[in-house]
N, C-alpha and C positions, 0 to 999 in steps of 0.2 A: 504494498500499499504504500510505504516513505517513498518508495523509490517511483513509483507510477506520479504523486504529487511531487516530484523534484523535476522528472519529463516533464510533468505540467507545464511547472514554472518554466525550467528551460525555453521549451515551447511558446510560452507566451511573448520570455523576453526574445526572446529570435522574432517574431512575429513584431512586437514593438520595434526592435532594432528597424527592421527592413519597413516598417510603414514611417518610421524616421530618417533612413535613409532617402525613400520613394519622396520625401515630401520636400526633401532639401533638394534632390537632384534635381531641379527647375532653371531652364534655360532662356532664354531669351534667343528669336531666332534670326541670325544672320543671315541677309537674301543676300543672293548671288546670280547673273543672267540676267539681270533687272530689265524687262522692255516691256515698259509703255503702262506703269505702273509709279507710284512715288510710294517713299515708305518711310511712314510716323509711329520713330518707336518700335514698338513690335505690332504695328498695321499695314497691309497692305491696301491700297488706295487706288483705281485704275483715273488715268489720265479720260476725261470723258472726250474731250476732242479726238480722242481713235474711235468716239460710237459705240457699238459692238462686235469692233475688232480686239481678234486673240491678245490679251496681252501676260502677264505674271512676268515670276521669278521661280529661283532654287535656293535651297537652303544651303550655306556652310556646314550648317549641323549634319551630320551623318552616324546612324546610328549602328552600330561597327556589325559582323555578322554572327549570326546564332545569337544574339544576344538580344534579350527583351525590352522596349522603348515605345514611345508614345508621342506623339504630338499632340496640342492642344489649342483649341480656339476661340472663337466667342462669332455669330451675330448680332452685328452691330449696323445692318441699314435694314430697312423694313421690306416686307416680302417681293416687292417690285421690284429691287434695288438689286437681292439678289441669286444674279445668274453665276454661279462659277464654280469653280471643283479646283478640290486640293486632296492630297495625299499623298501615298509615300513613292518612289520611283528606284532606281537603282544609278540612274544617271539622269541630266536637262538634255533633251536630246532635240527640244524648241517648247514655245509657247502653247503648242497645239494641246488639248486633248485629252487626245487619242493618243500620247505619250504619256498618261499619268500610268504606272502600274497599277496598283491599286486607289483607288479615286472613291469620293463624294463628290455628288452632283447636286449645288443645291437651284432649283429651278424658281421660277416668278408666281409659281401656281404653291407653293409653301412646300413640297414635297422633294424629297433626298433620294437620288437612284447610289447604288454603290454602283460605280463602273471599273474596270479593266479594260485597257489598253481601245477602248473607243469603245467599248462594250457593254450596253445597261444591264447591271445581271438583277434591274428588279427597283421598285420600290421599297423602301424601307422603316422610315418614319416621315414625319411632316417636324416643319422650325418658324420659330418667331423669335424677333428680335428679344436679344437678351439669353438666351438660350447657347451652350457651352457644349462642344463636343470635342470627344478626345479618341482618335485612332490607332490603335496600340497594337505590336507583335509579341503578343505572349505565348513562348513557343511554338507549335507547327499551325496558328493561327491570326487571323488577323480580325481584331473586337473593333466595333463601333461602340461609343456611350454618347447618351446626352445625359444635360445635366446631373452626371455620376453613374447613369443607370443603363446596363447595358442593354443595347436591345436586338442588334443582329453580330454571331460568329461564322465566319468563312475559313473552313479549312483551307489553310494555303501555307507550305510546306517549303517559308523564304528564307533562305539563311543567308541571304546576300546583305554586302551592306547597303543600307535605304539611306532618302535622301526626304526632305521634304518639298511638294511637284505641286504648284499653283497654278490655275489659267486663269483669267478673270473676262466672262464676255459679257457682260450689263454694264451698259453704257458711265453707270456710278459707283462698280461693284467695287466692295470691301470687305476684308475679313480681317478681325480683328482680336490684339493679344493674340500673335500665335507664339506659343511656345513649347519645350519640346523636353524631354528626357534626359538628352544625351546632348551635346557639349558640338564643340564644331570639329571633333574630329584630330585624329593625328597633322601634327603640323598648323589649325590652324587655332585661333584667339577663343580660349576660354571663358566665357561670358560670369559674369556676375549671376549665381542663384538669384532666381525671384519670389520672391512669397507669396503663395497661391489660396487667395481669402474671398468664400462662396459668396457668392450674391443674396442678397439681404433679400427676402418676395418684396413685389415695388406693392402690395395688397395686402388692406390691413385680415386678418384672418379673426373667424367668428365664430369658435369652434371646429370644426369638421367644416369649416366654407369659408368664400371669403366677403365681404361687405363689396356693396358694387357702388362704382365711384362713377362719378355722373360727368359727362362734358353734353358743351352743342346745348346746354340750359336756353329754353325760349321761353317765357311766360310761365314760370316752374322757379320754387325753391324747393332746396333738401335740405328735412329737418332729422338729422339721424341717418336713417334706414328708409326713407320714406320722402315719395314723390309729392310735394302742393301745387295746383293748378292754383299762380295767380289774378289770371288773363281773364278777358270775355270770350266767352259759352258759344264754342266754335271749334269744328276742324283747324290744324294748321296754329290754332294759337299758343298752342301750349303742349312741351317737348321736351327728352332730352336723349341721351343715349347714351352705354356706358362706357367705360376707357378698358374695361372687361373682356376679358378676348377671348370665346371657346378657339384649340387651336383645330384647322383642319384635320378632317376624319376623328378627331378623337369627341367622345363622347361628354356630354354636361349637362348641367340643368342650369338653369334660376329659380326664385321661388318668391310668393310676396303674397299677404297678406290683404283682406279685403277691411278697411278701419272705418268707413263714411258709411251712411245707409244708401238705403239701393240709389236713392234720386238721385245722389250727388257721387254716384258709380258710371259714370257715363266713361271711359275711358279704354284703351286698346296699347296692347303689350306685348311684348313677342321678339322675335329672332328677324336678323338682318345681317348682309356680311357689311352693308356700309349705311351711316346716318346719312337719307338724304336731305330729310327735311321733318317738322314737328307732326305731320298730316298722315293717317290711318293707312292710305295709298300705299305711303313709304314704308311702311313695315312685310318683311318678306312671309314670314310667318305666324300673325298672331292673334291674338285672342280681343276679343271687343265685350267688354261690357255693360249693358245697353240697361237703361232705366227702368228696366221692368222686367226684372230680375234674370235676363235671358242673357247666354252665352254663346258667343259666335267665333265659329275657325274660320278668317279671313287670309289669304292667300294676296297680299297686294293692294291689297282694298275689294278686292274682286272674291264669285264663290266661294257669299258666305252656308257654312253648314254649323245648323243649330247642335249643341254637342251636350248642353247641359245648363244647369241655373245655378243662380248665386245669394248668399245672402251677407250680413258682415260678422266675421268673425271669420270666413271660410278663407284655408289655407290654398293656393293653385300653386302648381307646377308646370313648368315647361321644358321639356328635355329632346337631348338627339340621343336616340339609341341606333347603334349601326344606322341603316338609310331611313329610318322611322324620325319624327319628329311627333313625340306621344305627350299628353296634357292629363296631368291626375288633379286631383279634387279631392284636399282632406286625405291625404295619403293612397287612393284608389283612383287607378287608371279609367278614363271618361272616356279618352280618344288616342285613337293614331291614327296616322298619316303614313306613306313613303312617299321619300323624295327627299329626306333630311340632307343628303350632299355629303360634298366631305369637305366643304369651302368652312373657311373660318367664319363665327357669327361673334357678333355683337349683342348684346341686349337694348332694343331699342321702345319706345315707350309715346305714346302722343297721347294728351286728356282734353278729352272733349269740356264739361262742366266746368265753370268758372271756381265749383271746390272739390273737386273731384282730387283723391289722394291714391295713393298707390304703395302700402304698408309695408315696412321690412325685407323692401328688397336685397337677395342675396345672392350667391352663384357658387356653383363646384367647381369654376375658373378663375384665375384672379388677373388682376390687372397686370394686363400685357401691352399698355398707351406707347406708344411706339415715342422713343424718345427722337425730338426735334429734325428735320435731317436737312437745315436751312442755317446757311451761317453766313448775318446778315450783310457783308460784305460790304457796309456805307450804307445801305440802301435800306428803307423803311417803308411799312404797310407790307403787301402782301408777296413782294417781290421779295429774292433773295438770289444767290446763289449758292448753288450744290458744291457737297464739299468737291476739286479737285477739278472744277468751271469755272470758268471766265463769265461765263451767258447768264444776263438773269431771266429764272422762270418765276412765273406766277404758281405761287404755292397753295393757296387758300382762296376760300371765293367761288363762285359762280362767273359766267362769260358769257356774254351778250355780244356779239358781232353783230356788223350791218343796221345798226337799228331794232335787231331781232325783238319781242319780248320774252322773257324766259318765264318758264309757268312754276309755280312752284313741284321742288321736288327735285326738277333738274341740274346741271351743274355745264353744261352748254348748249346755248340756243344762236345759231347762224341765218340768218337774212336772206338768203341768196344758196346757192348751189357750191357742193365739197365735191372737191377730186383726190383720192390716193391710189395708191399702189397694192392697197390690200384692207378690210376691215373684219376681227375678230371676234369676236364675241362670245364671252367668258360666261361662267354661272347659271348654264340651262340645265333644264330638269325636266323631269317628263318628256322624252322626248319620244314622236310618236311610232316607236316600237309596239306598243303595247297592242297596235291595231292586228300585229302577227301569234297574239299572245290567246290561246285559249279562255275561251268566256267575253272574246270581245262582242257588242254586238252590233254586228256588219246589217246595216236598211240594206232591203231590197232597192233590187232598179227601180220598182215599185212605187215602192217609199218614196224615195227620190226623185222621181219625177213625182206626184205629190205634191213635194216639197216645194220644190223649184215652180210648180204653176200653184202654190195660195200666196207665195213668198218672191219668184223670182231671183232668188241665191240658191247656193248650195248649205246645206242646214252648219251647221258652228260657224257660218264664213259672214262676215257683218257686209248689207249690202253698203250701196253706192252711195246713200243717202250720210248713213254714220262715215264711212269712210270720208268723205267728205270734208266734213263738219268736222269731225275732229282726228283723223288721217288714222296710221296705219300703225301698228309697233311692228319694224321689222323682225324679228329675232321670232314673236311669235305669229306673225304673218307667215312666216318660212316654216313655222312648223307646220302649224293647221296644212297650208298649200303640200307639204311629203306626207303627212295624214291622209290626204285626198287622195294624191299619188299612190299612195301603199293599200286604201281601199279601192280604187278602180284597178291598181295588181290585183288582188281577191279576187273580182268578181271578171278580169279578164281570165285570171286560171281558173275557174268554174264555168268559163264560158265553154272555153278550151276544153274540160272535160265532158263536158255538153253534147259538142263537135264529137270527140272522137268517137263518146258509145254512140252517139245519132251515125256515126258513120259505117260505124261497125253492124249495126243494126242493118241499113243498105246494103254493104256488103254482102250481109248474109241473106237478103230478102232476095237480093240480083241472083244470086249464086239456088236458090231453091228457082225461081223463076229458068234458068238457064239450065238444070238440072230438070 
């Protein structure tokens, strides 16, 4: 027993010594073969004048053959500016990402792919500003850590010397605070070890969840965890959005209480990707609480569905669970809808009644408000200089061009024609492949003819009067047109099957007549 205890104490001492050595052996990364980037202490910054052309550098630091070691870095730019690759290589061949031996690709949709020699091995996790990542060689494995937690292991018996290799593609890309467990290698300059201090959580924790921190306040005051409207009764006069953000692809929820009487509880709250304004119609997935005790589920101001009723003291929760948006009332599920997507989400609120309250708003996800990307550069107002750039960029507010009137909830209005080499729409949900799924109700041609005779247009498509008056939403119209093409394809398939059957019957009759 005594020998076992001695062995245990020796093991603990060796473990503590090992951990102590790991904490001490942390070095700044020194860069060489610098191309199109600026080095600011331990951060690599893309020279924005290069646009989206490749830029990069490689470390002087070298992990010796068959030795375990790691490098670590922090995401310091918002998702839209974080398009870059970083990983291990045996040598720096050029700035192209295809020459990185084992790499991580950070994409503008917040996803991270594991990349080897120009080939993606698949998406492994997502990221937000402030996340710290580590790539390590541990024995015969390459391991990836996010904020101290292991997210993936790849079996790679790679005993060669390794360097840190980086390629920056986004115009304003940057890789922050790059450090390593290995120094500059034989003949190099050994850097002063850096202390590693874990970042403090940016949100106030309340038990096992976070207080919701609010921004973009319009006609509203915040009293502890409660939103209170102080604006005249109307949609668009009162609202706010959270700086808390649920990461792309992550499950999470927010929760709140009904704290005022039914007559004063006319408001909407839900998930959005971005705050476009204080109106109900700008909330992506919303619960609308009406003055008649009714709760509707609303998507972007449309497609309301009554789901339950409410009274003072009720507690509601909206969450994303996998691909579903789920609503709970007092801990019991009352509604579930597919289409939660894997995009990042904020809490978005719009208060209709002048005395409306939304009480005790908390969330399972913290405040990942993005640190400002703007360096004033002597310019005040909404214009500023992005890091590494010499060009003023409009960074806040909405824009109207050529005398256009900017409707509420929109960021850009143009009074004239627009020309571009390409337009890509993201955040798409409910793509019309549902037409081909079992159970889809396909109208017969007779039903479609009857509808056209009565209404003068196809079912589900806005008529000319509505289109001329209100315009059309291009993505919704493209989805609707694709839906009609897919329906037409199904009708053609059925007609073809019928024609084949008829032809077989005709051939049989011909054979009988001939015989």
